Kinemage of the C-alpha trace (Angstrom):
@kinemage 1
@onewidth
@group {chain A} dominant
@subgroup {mainchain}
@vectorlist {calphas} color= white
{ca unk a 1} P 1.736 -1.239 26.334
{ca unk a 2} L 2.410 -1.286 22.619
{ca unk a 3} L 0.998 -3.159 19.636
{ca unk a 4} L 1.526 -3.043 15.896
{ca unk a 5} L -1.500 -2.406 13.640
{ca unk a 6} L -0.868 -4.008 10.257
{ca unk a 7} L -2.100 -3.286 6.744
{ca unk a 8} L -4.333 -5.456 4.564
{ca unk a 9} L -4.698 -6.008 0.848
{ca unk a 10} L -7.779 -6.811 -1.214
{ca unk a 11} L -7.489 -9.965 -3.261
{ca unk a 12} L -10.053 -9.178 -5.948
{ca unk a 13} L -12.892 -6.730 -5.439
{ca unk a 14} L -16.301 -6.965 -7.107
{ca unk a 15} L -18.903 -4.213 -6.817
{ca unk a 16} L -22.046 -6.344 -6.767
{ca unk a 17} L -24.935 -3.905 -6.250
{ca unk a 18} L -25.914 -0.478 -4.971
{ca unk a 19} L -27.844 -0.440 -1.726
{ca unk a 20} L -30.898 1.682 -0.874
{ca unk a 21} L -28.769 3.534 1.714
{ca unk a 22} L -26.407 4.701 -1.049
{ca unk a 23} L -23.569 2.346 -0.147
{ca unk a 24} L -22.527 -0.638 -2.269
{ca unk a 25} L -22.446 -4.362 -1.664
{ca unk a 26} L -19.047 -5.798 -2.479
{ca unk a 27} L -17.209 -9.108 -2.527
{ca unk a 28} L -13.504 -9.278 -1.733
{ca unk a 29} L -10.907 -11.145 0.275
{ca unk a 30} L -9.040 -9.263 2.984
{ca unk a 31} L -5.529 -10.578 3.596
{ca unk a 32} L -3.238 -9.231 6.367
{ca unk a 33} L 0.153 -7.795 5.391
{ca unk a 34} L 3.102 -7.228 7.798
{ca unk a 35} L 3.502 -3.520 7.030
{ca unk a 36} L 2.774 -2.047 10.455
{ca unk a 37} L 2.189 1.132 12.407
{ca unk a 38} L 3.112 1.220 16.099
{ca unk a 39} L 0.516 2.186 18.713
{ca unk a 40} L 1.362 2.781 22.375
{ca unk a 41} L -0.859 3.624 25.345
{ca unk a 42} L 0.006 4.054 29.016
{ca unk a 43} L -2.159 5.016 31.992
{ca unk a 44} L -1.925 8.729 32.807
{ca unk a 45} L -3.519 11.536 34.821
{ca unk a 46} L -4.844 13.179 31.667
{ca unk a 47} L -5.408 12.232 28.036
{ca unk a 48} L -2.809 13.130 25.420
{ca unk a 49} L -2.393 12.014 21.829
{ca unk a 50} L 0.739 12.392 19.707
{ca unk a 51} L 1.629 11.103 16.264
{ca unk a 52} L 4.897 10.770 14.355
{ca unk a 53} L 6.014 9.104 11.150
{ca unk a 54} L 3.863 9.791 8.084
{ca unk a 55} L 2.059 13.074 8.736
{ca unk a 56} L -1.711 12.904 9.188
{ca unk a 57} L -3.314 16.308 8.720
{ca unk a 58} L -6.275 16.107 11.084
{ca unk a 59} L -7.260 17.120 14.598
{ca unk a 60} L -6.704 14.432 17.264
{ca unk a 61} L -10.431 13.989 17.961
{ca unk a 62} L -10.988 13.166 14.276
{ca unk a 63} L -8.332 10.441 14.310
{ca unk a 64} L -9.821 6.938 14.333
{ca unk a 65} L -7.528 5.983 17.221
{ca unk a 66} L -9.074 8.655 19.423
{ca unk a 67} L -12.572 7.822 18.173
{ca unk a 68} L -11.974 4.211 19.219
{ca unk a 69} L -10.890 5.359 22.660
{ca unk a 70} L -13.954 7.590 23.030
{ca unk a 71} L -16.215 4.737 21.975
{ca unk a 72} L -14.846 2.510 24.745
{ca unk a 73} L -15.116 5.314 27.300
{ca unk a 74} L -18.858 5.490 26.662
{ca unk a 75} L -19.311 1.958 27.992
{ca unk a 76} L -16.302 1.073 30.146
{ca unk a 77} L -14.569 2.708 33.100
{ca unk a 78} L -10.786 2.909 32.896
{ca unk a 79} L -8.060 5.530 33.552
{ca unk a 80} L -7.002 8.248 31.150
{ca unk a 81} L -4.187 7.379 28.768
{ca unk a 82} L -1.260 8.879 26.942
{ca unk a 83} L -1.381 7.604 23.354
{ca unk a 84} L 1.301 7.710 20.693
{ca unk a 85} L 0.884 6.563 17.095
{ca unk a 86} L 3.886 5.985 14.833
{ca unk a 87} L 2.444 6.009 11.325
{ca unk a 88} L 4.174 3.860 8.696
{ca unk a 89} L 1.211 2.643 6.602
{ca unk a 90} L 0.404 5.285 3.971
{ca unk a 91} L -3.153 6.574 4.085
{ca unk a 92} L -5.468 6.899 1.100
{ca unk a 93} L -3.837 3.742 -0.221
{ca unk a 94} L -6.523 1.049 0.045
{ca unk a 95} L -4.454 -0.668 2.755
{ca unk a 96} L -6.779 -0.107 5.706
{ca unk a 97} L -4.192 1.652 7.863
{ca unk a 98} L -6.626 3.912 9.679
{ca unk a 99} L -9.065 1.050 10.205
{ca unk a 100} L -6.257 -1.100 11.618
{ca unk a 101} L -5.227 1.667 14.031
{ca unk a 102} L -8.804 1.959 15.323
{ca unk a 103} L -9.260 -1.794 15.801
{ca unk a 104} L -5.896 -2.171 17.485
{ca unk a 105} L -6.711 0.692 19.836
{ca unk a 106} L -9.782 -1.241 20.982
{ca unk a 107} L -7.612 -4.322 21.544
{ca unk a 108} L -4.864 -2.328 23.255
{ca unk a 109} L -7.178 -0.713 25.810
{ca unk a 110} L -8.928 -4.042 26.375
{ca unk a 111} L -5.603 -5.706 27.168
{ca unk a 112} L -4.053 -2.803 29.077
{ca unk a 113} L -6.918 -2.474 31.545
{ca unk a 114} L -8.078 -6.113 31.462
{ca unk a 115} L -11.600 -5.199 30.389
{ca unk a 116} L -12.205 -8.787 29.209
{ca unk a 117} L -14.179 -7.739 26.136
{ca unk a 118} L -14.781 -10.768 23.920
{ca unk a 119} L -13.713 -10.685 20.238
{ca unk a 120} L -17.357 -10.734 19.117
{ca unk a 121} L -18.069 -7.565 21.096
{ca unk a 122} L -14.867 -5.924 19.898
{ca unk a 123} L -15.963 -6.606 16.299
{ca unk a 124} L -19.317 -4.919 16.955
{ca unk a 125} L -17.603 -1.903 18.445
{ca unk a 126} L -15.137 -1.777 15.554
{ca unk a 127} L -18.049 -1.837 13.095
{ca unk a 128} L -19.198 1.494 14.523
{ca unk a 129} L -15.877 3.023 13.487
{ca unk a 130} L -15.724 1.840 9.860
{ca unk a 131} L -16.601 -1.034 7.544
{ca unk a 132} L -13.026 -2.385 7.403
{ca unk a 133} L -12.332 -2.090 11.130
{ca unk a 134} L -13.846 -5.406 12.347
{ca unk a 135} L -11.486 -7.388 10.097
{ca unk a 136} L -8.491 -6.300 12.156
{ca unk a 137} L -9.875 -7.675 15.421
{ca unk a 138} L -9.145 -11.301 14.459
{ca unk a 139} L -6.806 -10.292 11.621
{ca unk a 140} L -7.103 -13.485 9.559
{ca unk a 141} L -7.909 -13.915 5.833
{ca unk a 142} L -11.655 -13.598 5.230
{ca unk a 143} L -14.121 -13.396 2.379
{ca unk a 144} L -15.928 -10.095 2.932
{ca unk a 145} L -19.361 -9.197 1.587
{ca unk a 146} L -22.037 -6.617 2.375
{ca unk a 147} L -20.283 -3.266 2.634
{ca unk a 148} L -17.145 -5.208 3.552
{ca unk a 149} L -18.470 -5.944 7.040
{ca unk a 150} L -19.789 -9.520 6.685
{ca unk a 151} L -17.007 -12.065 7.062
{ca unk a 152} L -16.627 -15.727 6.193
{ca unk a 153} L -13.454 -17.696 6.965
{ca unk a 154} L -11.473 -18.550 3.843
{ca unk a 155} L -8.934 -21.335 3.507
{ca unk a 156} L -6.119 -19.368 1.924
{ca unk a 157} L -2.434 -19.133 2.733
{ca unk a 158} L 0.159 -17.081 0.883
{ca unk a 159} L 2.891 -18.077 3.323
{ca unk a 160} L 6.305 -17.774 1.713
{ca unk a 161} L 5.252 -15.378 -1.027
{ca unk a 162} L 6.973 -12.016 -1.105
{ca unk a 163} L 4.867 -8.909 -1.527
{ca unk a 164} L 5.854 -5.511 -2.852
{ca unk a 165} L 3.543 -2.546 -2.204
{ca unk a 166} L 3.893 0.613 -4.266
{ca unk a 167} L 1.907 3.780 -3.604
{ca unk a 168} L 2.307 6.772 -5.903
{ca unk a 169} L 1.666 10.298 -4.677
{ca unk a 170} L -1.868 10.198 -6.071
{ca unk a 171} L -5.119 10.599 -4.174
{ca unk a 172} L -8.044 8.509 -5.393
{ca unk a 173} L -11.500 9.623 -4.287
{ca unk a 174} L -13.342 6.473 -3.199
{ca unk a 175} L -16.824 8.057 -3.551
{ca unk a 176} L -15.896 9.248 -7.045
{ca unk a 177} L -14.583 5.814 -7.984
{ca unk a 178} L -17.806 4.185 -6.797
{ca unk a 179} L -19.856 6.709 -8.764
{ca unk a 180} L -18.204 5.594 -12.012
{ca unk a 181} L -18.782 1.864 -11.410
{ca unk a 182} L -21.667 -0.109 -12.908
{ca unk a 183} L -22.353 -2.860 -10.340
{ca unk a 184} L -22.855 -6.428 -11.483
{ca unk a 185} L -22.729 -10.008 -10.287
{ca unk a 186} L -19.323 -11.533 -11.153
{ca unk a 187} L -19.229 -14.532 -13.467
{ca unk a 188} L -16.863 -16.433 -11.157
{ca unk a 189} L -16.797 -16.230 -7.372
{ca unk a 190} L -13.648 -14.847 -5.778
{ca unk a 191} L -13.838 -17.765 -3.331
{ca unk a 192} L -13.464 -20.180 -6.253
{ca unk a 193} L -10.738 -18.218 -8.035
{ca unk a 194} L -8.407 -18.137 -5.028
{ca unk a 195} L -8.476 -21.942 -4.915
{ca unk a 196} L -6.508 -21.879 -8.186
{ca unk a 197} L -2.703 -21.556 -8.208
{ca unk a 198} L -1.617 -17.940 -7.749
{ca unk a 199} L -0.044 -18.026 -11.227
{ca unk a 200} L -3.560 -18.407 -12.672
{ca unk a 201} L -5.046 -15.386 -10.897
{ca unk a 202} L -3.773 -12.771 -13.361
{ca unk a 203} L -6.752 -12.596 -15.727
{ca unk a 204} L -9.344 -13.990 -13.302
{ca unk a 205} L -8.988 -12.239 -9.939
{ca unk a 206} L -10.164 -8.744 -10.829
{ca unk a 207} L -10.561 -5.476 -8.914
{ca unk a 208} L -13.530 -3.654 -10.472
{ca unk a 209} L -12.077 -0.297 -9.446
{ca unk a 210} L -9.072 -0.716 -11.727
{ca unk a 211} L -10.972 0.053 -14.936
{ca unk a 212} L -12.168 3.471 -13.778
{ca unk a 213} L -9.103 4.407 -11.712
{ca unk a 214} L -6.647 3.427 -14.470
{ca unk a 215} L -8.499 5.628 -16.981
{ca unk a 216} L -8.124 8.660 -14.745
{ca unk a 217} L -4.657 7.792 -13.407
{ca unk a 218} L -2.667 5.849 -16.035
{ca unk a 219} L 0.384 6.107 -13.772
{ca unk a 220} L -1.228 3.559 -11.441
{ca unk a 221} L -1.828 1.176 -14.340
{ca unk a 222} L 1.832 1.582 -15.310
{ca unk a 223} L 2.915 0.556 -11.794
{ca unk a 224} L 0.919 -2.677 -12.122
{ca unk a 225} L 2.635 -3.380 -15.440
{ca unk a 226} L 6.042 -2.645 -13.914
{ca unk a 227} L 5.387 -5.157 -11.143
{ca unk a 228} L 4.658 -7.852 -13.717
{ca unk a 229} L 7.790 -6.838 -15.643
{ca unk a 230} L 9.755 -7.250 -12.390
{ca unk a 231} L 8.575 -10.862 -12.054
{ca unk a 232} L 5.347 -10.685 -10.045
{ca unk a 233} L 3.124 -13.758 -10.484
{ca unk a 234} L 0.102 -11.626 -9.584
{ca unk a 235} L -0.398 -7.870 -9.278
{ca unk a 236} L -3.463 -5.821 -8.443
{ca unk a 237} L -4.612 -2.496 -7.055
{ca unk a 238} L -5.763 -2.748 -3.433
{ca unk a 239} L -9.226 -1.413 -2.665
{ca unk a 240} L -9.949 1.786 -4.556
{ca unk a 241} L -6.220 2.557 -4.656
{ca unk a 242} L -3.906 4.188 -5.068
{ca unk a 243} L -1.530 1.450 -3.906
{ca unk a 244} L -0.715 -1.553 -6.090
{ca unk a 245} L 0.810 -4.794 -4.851
{ca unk a 246} L 2.687 -7.606 -6.510
{ca unk a 247} L 3.152 -11.167 -5.286
{ca unk a 248} L 6.540 -12.759 -5.997
{ca unk a 249} L 7.882 -16.269 -5.500
{ca unk a 250} L 11.294 -14.827 -4.703
{ca unk a 251} L 12.189 -11.542 -3.028
{ca unk a 252} L 12.127 -8.814 -5.708
{ca unk a 253} L 15.049 -6.529 -6.323
{ca unk a 254} L 15.105 -2.860 -5.393
{ca unk a 255} L 11.950 -1.614 -7.124
{ca unk a 256} L 12.463 1.871 -5.706
{ca unk a 257} L 14.751 2.483 -8.669
{ca unk a 258} L 11.932 2.113 -11.199
{ca unk a 259} L 9.431 4.170 -9.176
{ca unk a 260} L 11.689 6.718 -7.474
{ca unk a 261} L 8.919 9.079 -6.361
{ca unk a 262} L 6.655 6.413 -4.826
{ca unk a 263} L 6.308 4.782 -1.442
{ca unk a 264} L 7.751 1.249 -1.784
{ca unk a 265} L 7.674 -1.554 0.794
{ca unk a 266} L 8.513 -5.259 0.494
{ca unk a 267} L 8.064 -8.141 2.902
{ca unk a 268} L 7.280 -11.828 3.255
{ca unk a 269} L 3.719 -13.013 3.854
{ca unk a 270} L 2.706 -15.490 6.511
């Protein structure tokens, strides 16, 4: 059985407060994007894990896909599996690729062996793997608060818009980015801003990480400017970066030419 874990983008991201446990409370909107990995599992006599596509430099047992499998094995009885992951979503990009892989592994095993685990339980299990993971169980636009783990449905559709994702070969340390942020309550709620036409989001729908990340990595700021120059009606860094996305009313031209050393992907949202 095979499924296709997809990426997400953050529409706005406010760092609201620092928690006693050292983490931060945030507000953001998660929106699914059709840039996908491929994840396959089949019943087998013994467990194996293989991975192709974008190289991930980690031991199999540290991969979130395998951690998701191990989590299910603690509570449910099912055969061993051969697992293969084809990685197409760049990691360290603020696109939630690893979180998507983990959540989709839970769903894949649930479907493959007819475990009949309800979505609510799958979300709880996914929450043990990472703050972003539960989003990918239902995989619909949500307003996220807390550490990014408390979801509210949001009435938002970007159907028909074209998106271009650009990721430079730059690693952004999320803990370091958080350490440079001064939390604060936003003047306007993200939930209210996204009710406005997308063309009005530019100076209102803000990612708090941009200020600190752009200072350290001006190349990322330049990518955002290039997306606007190419005709984007809205552009923003996703999460703590380093990827930047642009929303277009019409399919953009070949942006690979202006950022030749970056990962570039374009598609239509639904």
